[in-house]
N, C-alpha and C positions, 0 to 999 in steps of 0.2 A: 534642158532638163525640165520635165513637167512637174509642177507642184499642184496638188489637188486643192480645191477650195476649202475642204474640211480641215486642212492643216492650218490655214489662216484663221479659221474660226476657233480652233483649239488654242492658238496663240493669243488671240484676242480674249478668249475666256480666261486663260491663265493670268493675263495681265490685269483683267478686271478683278479677279479673285485676290490677286496680290494687293491691289489698291483697296479693296474692301477690308482685307485683313489689317492693312496699315491704318485705315480709317477707324476700324474697330479698336485697335490698340490706342489710338489717340483719344477716342471717345471714352475708353476705359480709364485712361489717365486723368482726363478732365472730370470724370464722375467721382473718382476716388481722391483726386488731388495728389496722387503719388506718381512720380516718374518711374520709380523702381518698385514694382510689386513682387516680382520674383527674381531669382538669380539670373534667369535668362534675359531679363531686360537690360542688365548691366552687371556682368559677373564680378568685375573688379570692385565696382561701387557697392554691390550687395555684400561682398566679403568685408569691406571696410566698415559698412554700416552695421554689420553683425558684431564686429569687434567693439564698435562704439556703443551699441545697445547693451552688450555684456558689461561694459564699464558703467553705464547708467544703472543697470540692475545691481551691480556691486555697491554703487554709491547709495542706492535705495536701502540696501541691507545695512550699510553703515549708519544711515539716518535712523533706522529703526533701533539699532543698538545704542546709538547716542541718546535717543529719546528715552530708552529704558534706563540707561545709566543716569541721565540728568534727572529723571523723576525720582529715582531712589536716593541720589545724592542730595536733592532738594529736601526730601523728607528727612534725611539724616541731619541736614543743617538745621532744620526747624527743631528737631529733637535735641540737638546739642545746644541750641539757643535756649530752649526751655530748661534743660539741665543747668546751664550756666545761670539762668535767672533764679532757679531754686537755690543754688549754692550762694549766689550773691545775697539772697535774703537770709540764709543761715549765717553768713559772715556778718551781716548787719546786726543780727541778734547776738552774735558772739561779742561784738564791740559793745553793744548795749549791756550785756551781762557783766562786762568788766567794770561797770559803774558801781562804786561802793554803795550807792543809795538803793540798789536793787534788793528786794526782799525775797525770801524763799517763795512767797506766794506769786510774785511777779515772775520769778524764774520758772515756776510751775506752769504759768500761762505760756511762757516761751517754749517750754518742753512740749506742750500740746501743739503749738504751731510747727515746731521742728519735726514732730512725728508726721504731721501732714505733709511737710516738705519732703521728708524721706519717702513717704508713699508715692508722691509725685515723681521722685527720682526713679523709683522702681518702675512706675508706669512709663516714664520716658525711655528707660533702658530696654523695656519690653515692647517698644513701639513697632507697629507693623506697617507695611505698604498697602496699597489698595487691593492687592491680591492675597492678603493674608499671610505674607511671608514676614518673618521677624527681621528688622533692620540690623540688629546687633548680635545675631546668632552665629556669625561666621558662615560656614557652609551648611549648618544645620538649620536652615531657614524655616522648617516646619516645627521646630522645638522652641518652646518658651525658654529664653536664655537665662533669666535671672529668677531665682526663688528666694524671697525674703527670709532672713534668718541672721543668726550671729554665729559664724560668719555667713554672708550671703553665698548661695550656691550658684555657680555658673554652669549651665548645661549645654552651652554652645561649644564651638571650637575656634581655632585661630585661623580658619580658612578665609582667604580673600578671593574675590571674583573680578575678572577683567572683561571688558567689552572692547572689541575692535571697532574703532570709529573712523579709521582711515587705512590706506594701504600700508603705512608705516607707523600707525599710531594706535595704541591701546590705552585704556583708562581704567583705573581701579574704581569699582562702583560700590564698594562697601568697606567698612572698618569693623573688625570683630569686636564684640563687647569686652573681651579679655584685654584688648589693648586700649580701649576707650575708657572703661570704668574700673578695671581691676588693677592696672599696672601704673599707678600714680606714684611718683617719687615722694617719699615721706620727709618731714622736716624741711631743711633748706635745700634738699637735693644731695647733700654731702653727708650731713650728720643730723642726729636727733638728740634732744635733751629731755631727760625724764627725771622728775623729782622723786625721791623716796617717800612713799606715803607715810612713813614713820617719823619724818623730820619734825623736830620740835620748835625750831626757830621760825622767824618770819621772813626768811630769805626765799626769794623765788627768782628763777632765771627770766630775763627780759629780752635777750637777743642772742643769736648764734650765727656767726659768720665765719667764712673761710678766709683767714688772713694770709695764708701761704699754702696754695694748693700742692706745691711740690713737696712740702714737709708733711702733708697729711698722710698718715698710714692707717687705712681702715682697720678699726679694732673697737673693742668695747672698753671705754675708759671710765674710771670712777673718780669723781671729784669729791673729796672729803674735806669738810671744814674741821681742821684740827683744833681750832679755837674760834672765838668770835671774830678775830682779825687775821686769821691765817688759813691757808688751804694747801692741799697737795693733790696731784693727779697721778693715778697709776693705771698701767695697762692691764689687760685681762690676765696677763701672767704675773702681775704684782710688781712690775718694774716701775720705779718712779720716773715720770716723764715731765713733771713740772711742779713747782711749789712757789709760794710767795705770800705776801701780805694781802689783806682784803679790807676794803671799806665800801659801804653801800654806793652803788652806781658805778663801781669799778669793773672793768673787764678782766677776765682771767684768760690768759693765753697759754696754749701748749699744743704740741703736735700739729701746728699749722692752723688751729682754730682759735677763735676768740668767743668766749661766752660772757655776756653781761649779766650781773646780778644786782638785785635790789633787796633791801631789808637787812635784818640782823640774824645771822645764823647762830646756832649753838654748836658746841663741839660734838662731832659725830654726825651732823647733818650731811647727807650724801645726795649727789646728782650723777646720773649716768649719761655719758656722751657716747653714743653708738653710731656706727655707720648707717647711712640711710638705706632703707630697703624700699619695697613697694607695698602699697596698700590700696584698697578700693575706696572710691568716693563714698560708698555706703558706710564703711567703717569710720571714715572721717566724721560723718554726721552722727553715727552712733556714739563715737567717742565724745562728741560735744554734748550729746544727751546725757551721757554719764557724768560729764563735768558739771552740768547744771544741777545734778543731784547731790553734789558734794556739800557736806555740811560746812558752812562758813561762819559758824557761831564763835569760833576761837581764832586768835591771830594766826596760829599754825595752820588751821583749816583754811583760813583766807589765803595764806601764802601757797598752800597746796592747790587751792582752786585757781589762783593766778598762774601758777606754773603750768597746770594742765590746760588752762585757757590759751596761754601763749602757744602751746603745742598745737592746739586745735586751730588757731589762726594761721600758723605756718602751713599746716596740712590743707586747710581750706584754700589758701593762696596757691599752693601747688596744684590742687585739684582744678581751680579756676584757670590757671595758666595752662594746664594740660588739656582741658576741654577746649580752651581757646586755640591751642596749637592744632588740635585735630580739626576744629572748625575752619581754621585757615587753610589746612590741606584740602578739605572738602571744597572750599571756595576756589582754590587754585584748580582743582579738577573740573569744576563747573566752568570756569573761564576757559580751560583747555578745550572742553567740549564745544563751547560757543565758537571759539576760533576755528576749530576743525569743521564745525557745521557750516560756517561761512565759506571756508575754503572748498568744502565739498559742494556747496551750492553753486559757487563760481564754476567749478569743474563740470557740474551737471549741465549748467547753462551752455558752456562751450561745447560739450558733447552733443547736446540736443540741437544746437545750431548747426554743427557739422553734419549730423544725421539729416537735418532738414535740407541742407545744401545738396546732399547726395540723393535723398529719396523724394523730396517734395517737388512738385511741378511748378514750372514757370508758366503761369496761365497765359500771359501775353504771347509768349512764343508758341505755346500749345494751341491757342485759338487760331493764330495765324497759320500754323501747319494744318489745323483741322479744315480751315477754309480752302487751303491749297489742295488738300486731299479730296475734299468734296468737289471742287471744280475739276480736278484731274479725273476723278471717277465719272463725273457727269459727262465730260468730253469723251472719255473712253467708251462709255455706254452708247453715246450718240454715234460715234464712229463705227462701233460694232453693228449697231442697228442698220446703218446705211450700207455697210459692206457685206453683211451676211446674205442680202438678197441680190447681190450683183451676179450677172451671168454673161457669158460671151455673146449669147443671143441678143442681149440688150444693145449691143453696139454693132451688130451686123445689119 
């Protein structure tokens, strides 16, 4: 069978073109540093790398969400700290006000400072983030949440927002102002004690504790001193729930609560023991301002002042504890974000390394193959050059 010389030439040319294409591919890899640039380079590896890249993109979104939540929670923690500092100072002033040596003039100076502290509380509750959104407005982030007044007006809502910071992890990034500043338990959390402003004796209540929670039935109870040394307690329906003798410093117990009294009452003096409700931190401070204005020129006025002051101190303690609890929750969320960020960073590193193994080039191996391809191409070109001019007449 006769084979024409041009068939050999075409075969040589095809071989050289293949080697040139292989050489170009290796040169492309060495210039980009990528072993897999297109799916054609390694279909299975490219598919796996795509899935890993999608995972990296998802983790990048989680990081952005976590950064946003962390920024807002950090600002909230600062605001709560400022609010607690203001309430701490109000409480210090309340303790100072209890000193019998205080004059009406000194209390007036206290009132001026308390008004400033109340203004700072409003500013804290209306704090904004760096984008102009209100921290404590719930879902109404563009609306100023608190309007000063008696009572204060809350224009936000109870909405909470969550950020996804991991495949199975979300974090709450805000606390509505209604829950932070408006819903603070009053009194000791179970009951409150209020003196009748018309009392004529010098008795005032000094403590209120729950001695038997199972015996406590929420109601409005009236403690009446029937004489200087005796008392009775009746429910809102008029039923007698307790009675006994009294001496200054003695506790009065009924319906699962114990109320301590100091001073000397007169017959007819009354105190109301009611179930605890909720009140705002602003009302707590406003109530203390009203207490500072009470006339203490008479023994009865002094007793009324002391009863109201004890109520103020209980409510201030509740407010401080409440803000402290919210602050603890915020700190726990920030810690959760930090832990999730660390976990996400480890996952990102693992994914990036896996992608590198699939896509990135092994330069030592690639350079070796490049040299082999160059040598092979050079040899093929030389062989083609020598054979393309061969003729049968050269050997005759």
